C-alpha positions, -999 to +999 in steps of 0.1 A: -526-575-390-519-586-354-546-575-330-522-561-305-504-541-332-537-528-345-547-517-309-514-500-304-518-481-337-553-470-328-542-460-293-513-439-306-535-424-333-560-415-305-532-397-286-519-377-316-554-368-329-566-358-294-535-336-290-539-320-324-576-315-317-570-297-285-543-275-301-565-264-330-596-260-308-577-236-285-566-216-316-602-215-330-620-207-297-593-182-288-598-162-321-636-165-317-635-152-282-612-123-292-633-111-322-665-113-302-648-092-275-635-068-301-669-064-318-685-056-285-658-033-272-654-009-302-661+028-298-671+052-325-640+071-338-638+108-332-610+115-357-623+130-390-597+111-409-610+077-396-646+087-402-638+097-437-621+064-444-652+046-433-640+033-399-671+025-378-654+015-346-619+013-330-603+000-298-571+009-281-554-020-262-521-027-246-505-062-246-470-077-246-452-043-242-470-027-272-501-007-280-527-019-305-553+000-324-576-024-343-602-006-364-634-020-380-648-007-413-685-005-418-693-031-445-659-029-461-629-005-467-629+017-497-599-001-511-588-037-506-555-041-486-527-060-502-523-084-473-555-098-458-555-124-431-582-151-431-595-170-401-608-204-413-581-230-410-585-230-372-621-241-377-615-267-404-585-282-385-605-285-353-633-303-371-610-326-391-590-337-361-622-341-341-638-363-367-606-383-370-606-389-333-643-398-334-635-423-362-606-439-344-622-442-310-660-446-317-665-457-353-638-483-353-651-496-320-688-490-326-698-523-309-681-512-277-684-474-276-716-465-296-738-494-286-753-502-252-777-532-257-796-521-226-804-488-243-809-499-279-798-532-295-787-527-331-757-536-354-725-516-355-732-506-391-766-492-381-752-473-351-724-458-373-749-447-399-772-431-372-742-413-356-731-398-389-767-389-396-769-369-363-740-347-375-756-340-409-792-337-397-785-312-370-767-289-394-795-291-419-822-283-393-802-256-377-794-240-410-830-241-420-840-224-387-815-196-392-825-190-429-863-192-423-867-175-389-836-152-386-850-123-407-883-119-387-890-094-359-871-107-328-855-131-352-824-137-329-846-146-300-868-169-321-838-186-336-822-191-302-853-207-287-858-229-318-822-241-317-825-248-279-855-270-285-837-287-313-807-295-290-831-307-263-848-331-288-814-343-301-801-350-266-832-370-257-831-390-290-794-397-287-799-410-252-826-434-265-803-448-292-767-448-280-746-456-250-747-427-226-710-417-232-716-417-270-749-398-267-732-369-249-703-369-273-726-370-304-747-340-292-715-320-287-701-332-321-733-322-340-731-287-326-693-285-334-701-297-369-726-269-372-700-244-360-675-255-386-702-256-413-711-220-405-676-210-413-674-232-445-709-224-459-716-189-447-689-169-431-660-175-456-682-175-487-698-142-476-664-126-471-652-139-506-683-123-522-675-090-505-639-091-518-651-100-553-675-070-552-646-047-541-623-060-568-650-054-594-656-019-582-692-026-572-711-016-541-707-040-513-740-058-502-741-056-464-762-087-462-731-109-464-716-092-433-749-095-414-752-133-421-716-139-412-721-120-379-752-140-371-734-173-375-702-161-358-723-151-327-740-185-327-705-202-328-693-183-298-724-194-277-719-230-289-683-232-276-688-239-239-717-263-244-696-282-268-667-283-245-687-297-215-701-324-238-666-334-249-653-334-213-682-354-200-669-388-213-644-387-184-672-388-158-694-419-160-717-406-132-729-378-156-741-400-184-752-433-167-784-421-151-819-427-165-823-389-173-788-384-187-802-363-216-816-338-191-783-336-173-765-328-206-791-301-215-787-284-181-749-285-183-750-270-219-774-243-209-751-233-180-722-231-205-742-208-228-751-186-198-715-184-187-705-175-223-731-147-223-718-135-190-684-128-208-700-114-239-725-090-225-703-070-202-681-058-231-710-040-248-723-028-214-689-012-206-689+007-239-724+019-234-719+028-197-744+003-184-741-022-155-725-055-165-753-082-164-735-108-143-767-124-132-764-148-162-733-163-146-752-166-113-780-185-130-754-208-147-738-214-113-772-223-098-778-248-126-745-265-119-752-266-082-786-281-091-770-309-111-746-315-082-775-320-058-795-340-083-767-365-090-755-367-054-755-404-042-783-414-019-773-420+018-766-456+025-796-477+036-797-495+069-787-528+051-757-511+035-746-496+067-749-529+084-728-546+056-702-519+059-698-525+096-687-561+089-651-569+081-644-570+043-626-600+029-606-598-003-626-628-016-657-606-019-638-580-039-622-607-061-656-622-068-669-588-080-639-582-102-640-617-117-677-611-127-675-575-138-639-568-149-621-600-158-642-606-190-623-578-206-591-579-185-577-615-185-548-635-197-561-636-233-578-602-235-559-573-219-577-541-228-554-511-223-527-536-212-546-544-180-551-580-168-570-587-135-572-625-134-550-631-104-550-615-069-515-600-075-526-583-106-558-569-089-536-555-062-512-540-087-540-522-105-560-514-073-558-476-077-569-478-114-598-501-104-608-477-077-607-447-099-624-462-130-650-484-113-658-467-079-651-430-084-655-420-121-678-450-128-664-453-163-659-490-161-672-515-170-676-496-203-714-489-208-718-511-177-717-541-201-713-565-171-740-548-150-720-539-120-742-526-092-737-495-070-732-518-040-704-536-058-687-502-067-689-493-030-674-527-021-644-519-043-642-484-027-641-498+008-614-523-001-592-497-017-596-473+013-586-502+036-553-503+018-562-529-009-553-560+012-552-595-002-566-613+028 
């Protein structure tokens, strides 16, 4: 197949899969957020009829011009309703589209997107195997932690700390093996895989066992509901950390530093704290307690800390002196020829961009400025070793109006 046609197919598949992934993720996260809110906002019914029917909690809400009265039965209703809605395709579709996108973008281009020879030099096949191993290994370790530690005294706290340590270790290891962009994505993907695996291996099978017991006229074992609730709560706390890991690939300055794994951990921790700041107030409101908004404040402090940590250093005396001198286009062209043209020339035009002539450089000046100077996404994995001073040179040239003299 022609290379240009193959690249076009991969790019278009990338677009469609990304679109589908976002759509299904919105549906999954939305339902997860709603049911966590619902669980934490239920009040004990006062109606004798509801109590007799086994309703353990209810909520009155108004939305879209109507009133809603969802009710939760303790363990299970006495009789199985004829129509029962299941929530699982949102999860499966999100994972399948995400894995498809990961395959098209990263696995098909492992030599470019997974590997940074300055981090770890290995073959594409080895990098692909390790990447897939990350997804499987995290689920196995996480599941073992939940099953072995979750039933102990303070089990939820112990499991939470153990999973946090596991994520920290995985973030550090990924940053030692993969390109920074891929490392961030893989840590998010392994947690997203665990989320979907929770639904597939625990939540849905547990619900099916409850239904089977109801149909057989047997007493319902509450352990299935407890296990499903545990994994469902974990899923809701994973959502914002996963989202920030997925979004990070648009910001090269996040993952290009020597301590990029620590940046990712802090961002994810902030996300989990923000999620808790939404979860906890629901229960606090029902119980008449103060809403614990301090978690959101801690998360905000962490984000501000990252901002200060990654802020560029003030220019040195030599850099200030260089900036005071007139800038010639020949200087910028020399940088672009060394750092950009190897992948953007007459023969190779990645993303349809060629930069081998002054006119083409000027035509793509804004994209060069955004990708190389501001977002620091290019060169990909800094394959051509562009320096910070060279990025600043491009920035100065663009802010001067991108002249050709």
